[in-house]
C-alpha positions as CSV (number, residue, x, y, z in Angstrom):
1,M,-23.6,40.4,-92.7
2,Q,-22.7,36.7,-92.9
3,N,-25.5,34.2,-93.2
4,A,-26.5,32.9,-89.8
5,Y,-27.4,29.3,-89.1
6,S,-30.2,28.2,-86.9
7,I,-29.5,25.7,-84.2
8,S,-31.3,23.0,-86.1
9,Q,-29.4,23.8,-89.2
10,L,-26.0,23.7,-87.4
11,G,-27.1,20.4,-85.8
12,E,-28.1,18.9,-89.2
13,L,-24.7,20.1,-90.6
14,I,-22.8,18.3,-87.7
15,K,-24.9,15.2,-88.2
16,L,-24.2,15.2,-92.1
17,T,-20.5,15.9,-91.4
18,L,-20.2,12.9,-89.0
19,E,-22.0,10.6,-91.4
20,N,-19.9,11.7,-94.4
21,E,-16.5,11.9,-92.7
22,L,-16.4,9.0,-90.2
23,E,-16.4,5.3,-90.8
24,P,-19.8,3.6,-90.2
25,T,-18.5,1.8,-87.0
26,Y,-15.4,1.8,-84.8
27,W,-14.1,-0.6,-82.2
28,V,-13.3,1.3,-79.0
29,I,-12.1,0.3,-75.5
30,G,-13.6,2.0,-72.5
31,E,-14.9,1.4,-69.0
32,V,-18.6,1.2,-68.4
33,A,-20.0,3.8,-66.0
34,D,-23.4,5.1,-64.9
35,F,-25.1,1.9,-66.4
36,R,-28.8,1.8,-66.3
37,Q,-31.5,-0.1,-68.2
38,A,-34.7,1.5,-69.2
39,P,-38.2,-0.4,-68.8
40,Q,-38.4,-0.6,-72.5
41,G,-35.2,-2.7,-72.6
42,H,-32.8,0.0,-73.9
43,A,-29.4,0.3,-72.1
44,Y,-27.8,3.7,-71.3
45,F,-24.3,4.2,-70.0
46,E,-21.1,6.1,-70.5
47,L,-17.8,4.8,-71.9
48,V,-15.0,6.3,-69.9
49,E,-11.2,6.4,-70.4
50,K,-9.2,6.9,-67.3
51,Q,-5.6,7.4,-66.3
52,G,-5.4,6.4,-62.7
53,N,-8.3,8.3,-61.1
54,Q,-8.3,11.0,-63.7
55,V,-11.0,10.8,-66.4
56,L,-9.4,11.6,-69.8
57,A,-12.6,11.2,-71.9
58,K,-16.1,10.0,-71.7
59,M,-18.9,9.6,-74.1
60,R,-22.6,8.9,-73.7
61,S,-23.6,5.6,-75.1
62,N,-26.9,3.9,-76.1
63,C,-27.7,0.4,-76.9
64,W,-31.2,-0.2,-78.2
65,Q,-33.5,-2.9,-77.0
66,F,-33.2,-5.4,-79.9
67,T,-29.4,-5.0,-80.1
68,F,-28.9,-5.0,-76.2
69,R,-30.9,-8.2,-75.8
70,G,-28.5,-10.1,-78.1
71,I,-25.4,-8.5,-76.7
72,A,-26.4,-9.1,-73.1
73,S,-27.3,-12.8,-73.7
74,R,-24.1,-13.5,-75.6
75,F,-21.9,-11.6,-73.1
76,E,-23.3,-13.4,-70.0
77,S,-23.1,-16.8,-71.7
78,I,-19.4,-16.2,-72.3
79,T,-18.4,-14.4,-69.2
80,G,-21.0,-15.6,-66.7
81,S,-21.9,-12.1,-65.7
82,G,-23.9,-9.2,-67.1
83,L,-22.6,-5.8,-68.0
84,K,-22.0,-3.6,-65.0
85,N,-20.2,-0.5,-63.9
86,G,-16.3,-0.6,-63.7
87,M,-16.1,-3.3,-66.4
88,K,-13.7,-2.6,-69.2
89,V,-15.2,-3.6,-72.7
90,L,-14.3,-3.6,-76.3
91,A,-17.4,-2.2,-78.1
92,Q,-18.3,-1.6,-81.7
93,V,-19.9,1.9,-81.9
94,Q,-21.4,4.2,-84.4
95,A,-20.8,7.9,-83.7
96,T,-24.1,9.8,-84.0
97,F,-25.4,13.3,-83.5
98,H,-29.0,14.4,-82.9
99,P,-30.0,18.0,-83.0
100,V,-31.9,17.6,-79.7
101,Y,-30.0,15.0,-77.8
102,G,-26.5,15.8,-78.9
103,F,-23.5,13.5,-79.5
104,S,-23.6,9.9,-78.5
105,L,-22.3,6.4,-79.4
106,N,-24.7,3.8,-80.6
107,I,-23.5,0.4,-79.4
108,K,-23.6,-2.2,-82.2
109,D,-21.7,-5.1,-80.5
110,I,-19.5,-5.9,-77.5
111,D,-16.7,-8.4,-77.6
112,A,-17.1,-10.6,-74.5
113,S,-13.7,-12.4,-75.0
114,F,-11.9,-9.0,-74.6
115,S,-13.4,-8.5,-71.1
116,L,-12.2,-12.0,-70.1
117,G,-8.8,-11.3,-71.6
118,E,-8.6,-7.9,-70.0
119,R,-9.5,-9.5,-66.7
120,A,-6.7,-12.1,-67.2
121,R,-4.2,-9.4,-68.0
122,I,-5.1,-7.3,-65.0
123,R,-5.0,-10.5,-62.9
124,Q,-1.5,-11.4,-64.2
125,E,-0.2,-7.8,-63.5
126,T,-1.5,-8.1,-60.0
127,L,0.3,-11.4,-59.5
128,D,3.6,-10.0,-61.0
129,R,3.4,-7.0,-58.7
130,L,2.7,-9.2,-55.5
131,T,5.6,-11.4,-56.6
132,R,8.0,-8.5,-57.0
133,E,7.0,-7.1,-53.6
134,G,7.5,-10.4,-51.9
135,L,3.8,-10.6,-50.8
136,L,2.6,-13.6,-52.7
137,R,3.3,-16.3,-50.0
138,I,3.7,-14.3,-46.8
139,N,0.4,-15.3,-45.4
140,A,1.3,-19.0,-46.1
141,S,4.2,-18.6,-43.7
142,R,1.9,-17.6,-40.7
143,P,1.8,-20.2,-37.9
144,F,-1.1,-22.5,-38.4
145,P,-2.5,-24.3,-35.4
146,Q,-3.0,-28.0,-35.5
147,V,-6.6,-27.6,-34.4
148,I,-8.3,-24.2,-35.0
149,Q,-11.0,-23.3,-32.4
150,K,-11.6,-19.6,-32.9
151,I,-12.2,-18.0,-36.3
152,A,-13.3,-14.7,-37.7
153,I,-15.6,-15.1,-40.7
154,I,-15.7,-12.6,-43.6
155,S,-18.9,-13.0,-45.7
156,S,-22.3,-11.6,-46.5
157,A,-24.7,-12.5,-43.6
158,T,-27.4,-13.4,-46.2
159,A,-25.2,-15.5,-48.5
160,A,-26.2,-19.1,-48.9
161,G,-22.6,-20.1,-48.7
162,Y,-22.3,-18.6,-45.2
163,G,-25.5,-20.4,-44.1
164,D,-24.1,-23.7,-45.4
165,F,-20.8,-23.1,-43.7
166,I,-22.3,-22.4,-40.3
167,N,-24.8,-25.3,-40.6
168,Q,-22.0,-27.8,-41.3
169,L,-19.8,-26.3,-38.7
170,E,-22.4,-26.4,-35.8
171,Q,-24.2,-29.6,-36.8
172,N,-21.2,-31.9,-37.0
173,S,-21.9,-35.4,-35.6
174,A,-18.8,-35.5,-33.4
175,G,-20.0,-32.3,-31.5
176,Y,-16.8,-30.4,-32.1
177,K,-17.1,-26.7,-31.0
178,I,-15.5,-23.8,-33.0
179,Y,-16.0,-20.2,-31.8
180,H,-16.9,-18.0,-34.8
181,R,-17.7,-14.3,-35.3
182,L,-19.0,-12.8,-38.5
183,Y,-17.5,-9.6,-40.0
184,P,-20.1,-8.8,-42.8
185,A,-18.9,-7.4,-46.0
186,P,-20.1,-7.1,-49.7
187,M,-18.9,-10.0,-51.8
188,Q,-19.3,-8.4,-55.2
189,G,-19.8,-4.9,-56.7
190,N,-17.9,-1.6,-56.5
191,E,-17.9,-1.5,-52.7
192,A,-16.7,-5.1,-52.2
193,V,-12.9,-4.4,-52.1
194,N,-13.3,-1.5,-49.5
195,G,-15.8,-3.6,-47.5
196,L,-13.5,-6.6,-47.4
197,I,-10.4,-4.6,-46.4
198,N,-12.5,-2.8,-43.6
199,A,-13.5,-6.3,-42.3
200,L,-9.9,-7.4,-42.2
201,D,-8.9,-4.2,-40.3
202,A,-11.8,-4.8,-37.9
203,I,-10.5,-8.3,-37.2
204,E,-7.0,-7.0,-36.5
205,R,-8.4,-4.5,-34.0
206,D,-10.3,-7.1,-32.2
207,Q,-7.5,-9.6,-32.2
208,D,-6.0,-8.6,-28.8
209,Q,-9.3,-9.2,-27.1
210,L,-10.8,-12.1,-29.1
211,R,-7.6,-14.1,-29.9
212,F,-8.7,-15.5,-33.3
213,E,-6.5,-18.3,-34.7
214,A,-7.6,-17.9,-38.3
215,I,-9.7,-15.9,-40.8
216,V,-12.2,-17.5,-43.0
217,L,-13.2,-15.7,-46.2
218,I,-16.3,-17.4,-47.9
219,R,-18.7,-16.7,-50.7
220,G,-21.4,-18.8,-52.2
221,G,-20.1,-18.9,-55.8
222,G,-21.2,-16.7,-58.6
223,A,-20.4,-15.6,-62.1
224,Q,-16.7,-15.3,-63.1
225,L,-16.7,-11.6,-63.6
226,D,-18.5,-11.1,-60.2
227,L,-15.3,-12.3,-58.6
228,D,-13.2,-9.5,-59.9
229,C,-13.0,-7.9,-56.5
230,F,-10.9,-10.9,-55.3
231,D,-8.3,-10.1,-58.0
232,D,-7.8,-6.6,-56.7
233,Y,-4.2,-5.7,-55.7
234,R,-5.2,-3.8,-52.5
235,L,-7.3,-6.7,-51.2
236,A,-4.6,-9.3,-52.0
237,A,-1.9,-7.2,-50.4
238,K,-4.1,-6.8,-47.2
239,I,-4.7,-10.6,-47.1
240,A,-1.0,-11.3,-47.6
241,Q,0.1,-9.0,-44.7
242,T,-2.7,-10.0,-42.3
243,S,-1.2,-11.4,-39.1
244,L,-3.6,-14.4,-39.1
245,P,-3.7,-17.3,-41.6
246,V,-6.5,-16.8,-44.1
247,L,-8.6,-19.6,-45.5
248,T,-10.6,-19.0,-48.6
249,G,-13.8,-20.8,-49.8
250,I,-15.0,-18.4,-52.5
251,G,-17.1,-21.1,-54.2
252,H,-15.9,-21.3,-57.8
253,E,-14.4,-24.2,-59.6
254,R,-12.7,-23.0,-62.8
255,D,-10.1,-20.5,-61.7
256,E,-8.2,-19.4,-58.7
257,T,-8.5,-15.7,-57.7
258,V,-5.6,-13.7,-56.5
259,A,-7.1,-13.7,-53.1
260,D,-6.9,-17.6,-53.2
261,L,-3.2,-17.4,-54.2
262,V,-2.1,-15.1,-51.5
263,A,-4.1,-16.8,-48.7
264,H,-2.7,-19.4,-46.4
265,T,-5.1,-22.2,-47.6
266,R,-7.4,-22.2,-50.5
267,L,-10.5,-24.5,-50.7
268,K,-13.2,-24.6,-53.3
269,T,-16.4,-23.9,-51.3
270,P,-17.5,-22.7,-47.9
271,T,-18.6,-26.3,-47.0
272,A,-15.1,-27.4,-48.0
273,V,-13.6,-24.9,-45.5
274,A,-15.9,-26.2,-42.8
275,E,-15.0,-29.8,-43.6
276,F,-11.3,-28.8,-43.5
277,L,-11.6,-27.3,-40.1
278,L,-13.6,-30.3,-38.8
279,S,-11.2,-32.8,-40.3
280,A,-8.4,-31.3,-38.3
281,F,-10.3,-32.1,-35.1
282,R,-10.9,-35.7,-36.3
283,I,-7.3,-36.2,-37.2
284,F,-6.2,-34.7,-33.9
285,E,-8.6,-37.0,-32.0
286,E,-7.5,-40.0,-34.0
287,N,-3.8,-39.2,-33.3
288,V,-4.6,-38.7,-29.6
289,N,-6.4,-42.0,-29.4
290,L,-3.6,-43.7,-31.3
291,M,-1.1,-42.2,-28.9
292,I,-3.3,-43.3,-25.9
293,N,-3.4,-46.8,-27.2
294,R,0.2,-46.8,-27.9
295,I,1.0,-45.4,-24.4
296,D,-1.3,-48.0,-22.9
297,R,0.4,-50.8,-24.7
298,L,3.9,-49.7,-24.0
299,S,2.9,-49.0,-20.4
300,R,1.6,-52.5,-19.9
301,Q,4.6,-54.0,-21.6
302,Q,7.0,-51.9,-19.5
303,L,5.0,-52.7,-16.3
304,K,5.3,-56.4,-17.1
305,T,9.0,-56.2,-17.8
306,T,9.6,-54.1,-14.8
307,A,7.6,-56.5,-12.6
308,E,9.7,-59.4,-13.8
309,E,12.9,-57.5,-13.2
310,L,11.7,-56.5,-9.8
311,S,10.9,-60.2,-8.9
312,H,14.4,-61.3,-10.1
313,A,16.0,-58.4,-8.2
314,H,13.9,-59.3,-5.1
315,H,15.1,-62.9,-5.1
316,R,18.8,-61.8,-5.7
317,L,18.5,-59.1,-3.0
318,K,16.9,-61.5,-0.5
319,S,19.6,-64.1,-1.1
320,A,22.4,-61.6,-0.9
321,V,20.9,-60.0,2.3
322,Q,20.5,-63.4,4.0
323,S,24.1,-64.3,3.1
324,R,25.3,-61.0,4.4
325,L,23.3,-61.3,7.5
326,N,24.7,-64.7,8.3
327,V,28.3,-63.3,7.8
328,E,27.6,-60.3,9.9
329,S,25.9,-62.4,12.7
330,E,29.1,-64.5,12.9
331,K,31.2,-61.4,13.1
332,L,28.8,-59.9,15.7
333,K,29.0,-63.0,17.9
334,S,32.8,-62.9,17.7
335,K,32.9,-59.2,18.5
336,H,30.4,-59.8,21.3
337,H,32.7,-62.4,22.9
338,R,35.7,-60.2,22.6
339,V,33.8,-57.2,24.0
340,I,32.8,-59.2,27.1
341,L,36.3,-60.4,27.8
342,S,37.7,-56.9,27.2
343,S,35.0,-55.4,29.4
344,K,35.8,-57.8,32.3
345,N,39.5,-56.9,32.1
346,I,38.8,-53.2,31.9
347,L,36.3,-53.3,34.8
348,Q,38.9,-55.2,36.9
349,N,41.6,-52.7,36.1
350,Q,39.3,-49.7,36.8
351,G,38.2,-51.3,40.0
352,V,41.8,-51.4,41.3
353,K,42.4,-47.8,40.1
354,L,39.1,-46.7,41.7
355,D,40.2,-48.2,45.1
356,L,43.5,-46.3,44.9
357,V,41.7,-43.1,44.0
358,N,39.2,-43.6,46.8
359,Q,42.1,-43.9,49.3
360,Q,43.8,-40.8,48.0
361,V,40.5,-38.9,48.1
362,H,39.9,-40.0,51.7
363,R,43.4,-38.9,52.8
364,S,43.2,-35.7,50.9
365,S,39.8,-34.9,52.4
366,L,41.0,-35.4,55.9
367,L,44.0,-33.2,55.3
368,F,41.9,-30.5,53.6
369,L,39.4,-30.5,56.5
370,K,42.2,-30.2,59.1
371,N,43.7,-27.2,57.3
372,A,40.3,-25.6,56.7
373,N,39.5,-25.8,60.5
374,A,42.8,-24.3,61.4
375,Q,42.2,-21.4,58.9
376,L,38.7,-20.8,60.3
377,D,40.0,-20.5,63.8
378,F,42.6,-18.0,62.8
379,I,40.0,-16.0,60.8
380,E,37.6,-16.1,63.8
381,K,40.3,-14.6,66.1
382,Q,41.0,-11.8,63.7
383,L,37.3,-11.0,63.3
384,E,37.0,-10.9,67.1
385,Q,39.8,-8.4,67.3
386,L,38.2,-6.2,64.6
387,N,34.8,-6.2,66.2
388,P,33.9,-2.6,67.3
389,S,32.4,-3.8,70.5
390,S,35.7,-5.5,71.3
391,I,37.5,-2.3,70.6
392,L,35.2,-0.3,72.8
393,S,35.5,-2.8,75.6
394,R,39.2,-2.1,75.7
395,G,38.5,1.6,76.6
396,Y,38.4,3.2,73.1
397,T,35.6,5.5,71.9
398,R,34.1,6.4,68.5
399,S,33.1,10.0,67.5
400,E,30.7,11.2,64.7
401,I,29.5,14.5,63.3
402,G,26.2,14.2,61.5
403,G,26.5,10.5,61.3
404,K,30.0,10.6,59.7
405,P,33.2,9.7,61.4
406,V,35.0,12.8,62.6
407,Q,38.0,12.3,60.1
408,L,35.5,12.4,57.3
409,A,33.0,15.1,58.5
410,N,35.2,18.3,58.2
411,P,34.4,19.5,61.8
412,K,33.7,23.2,62.5
413,L,33.3,25.2,65.7
414,H,30.0,24.6,67.5
415,D,29.3,21.4,65.6
416,E,27.5,18.8,67.7
417,L,29.9,15.9,68.3
418,I,28.5,12.5,69.4
419,T,30.9,10.1,71.1
420,Y,30.2,6.4,71.7
421,S,31.9,4.3,74.4
422,Q,31.1,0.7,75.4
423,N,28.1,1.7,77.5
424,Q,27.5,5.5,76.8
425,K,26.5,8.0,74.1
426,I,27.9,11.4,74.8
427,K,26.9,14.6,73.1
428,S,29.1,17.7,73.1
429,K,29.9,20.9,71.1
430,I,33.2,21.7,69.6
431,T,34.6,24.8,71.2
432,D,38.1,24.7,69.8
433,I,40.0,22.9,67.0
434,D,43.7,22.6,66.9
435,T,45.6,21.5,63.9
436,L,48.3,18.8,64.6
């Protein structure tokens, strides 16, 4: 039977092997994950290597109190931020193995300049990608109102920069009013990018109802590495393709973030954004007052010129009218004289014609009346002859059956026949009908 090792013996063998075979220290690149600091001042985290979202390797890491104090102080003085999850670092490590606690990396140093350089590299890659995809200046082409009166604000509700922005906006001495609505989002940390994108999506959903004119993205300053979320490609692409112009006031002086570069207008601080919005009101008001004064001056000048022209025109017109009236008056008098003479001649001629017509009408009337009387006498004699009483007086009779003349009644045997003479009404029955 082969000699068997105890667990502690195997652990000691591994420890000795690592110490004998490996260099005392190595410089490694990894992403900080699961970072935590113990009450005693020690720091514990994992160094992770990823390919996309896939973890290729990870190692437990320790940084003891004395070493971590120096590393953290130097790192923050250079980068402006402390170590945190998601940060890519260049660390000097010692590979160690403990029979009880297992394998781990003992952190000896961290190169802060690498983190800054890595941040710059990632930032440049993001800018290159946005440029290739044509997204870098899309938002800058969005229509920008001359005066913005309705804005959607993306910020943290508790951020000092947000409070400064609202105070300056609402307490302006001119009393300008800007409608605003806050869409809260985290401004740093692992959830910042998703939170900011969700806020932009919420604004787009509310746009049909609220009709915002611009989006204001503000933050009250902070460490340089705390602004990494504003260099994220997804956030930058979302800002670029947002339908409204985006104004940024992230509150940092040294560098522009990618979010600044894709936004429509970049300003240094939240208060600078507020001043920018209010200055548009002042400029617009000044331009309006300037135009009012210019219109007033031009109107007065035009009214004066027009009044003078009207006065000259009035005098010319009055003179021309008076001259024309005089000419027309003479013409009218001449025509009046001619009309009177002509009217007298016409009346005289018409009087002669009227006398002749009157004589003709009188003669015609007498002749007409004579002929009409003769015709009436003739008609009267004819009517007298056609009168039934006159016919009956000459010995004729009239017979009826059922109120109809005999020739129209279709007589039958035993029908009652009524015969009328001048003075009698005779009833009889038909006893015989002969056809002629």
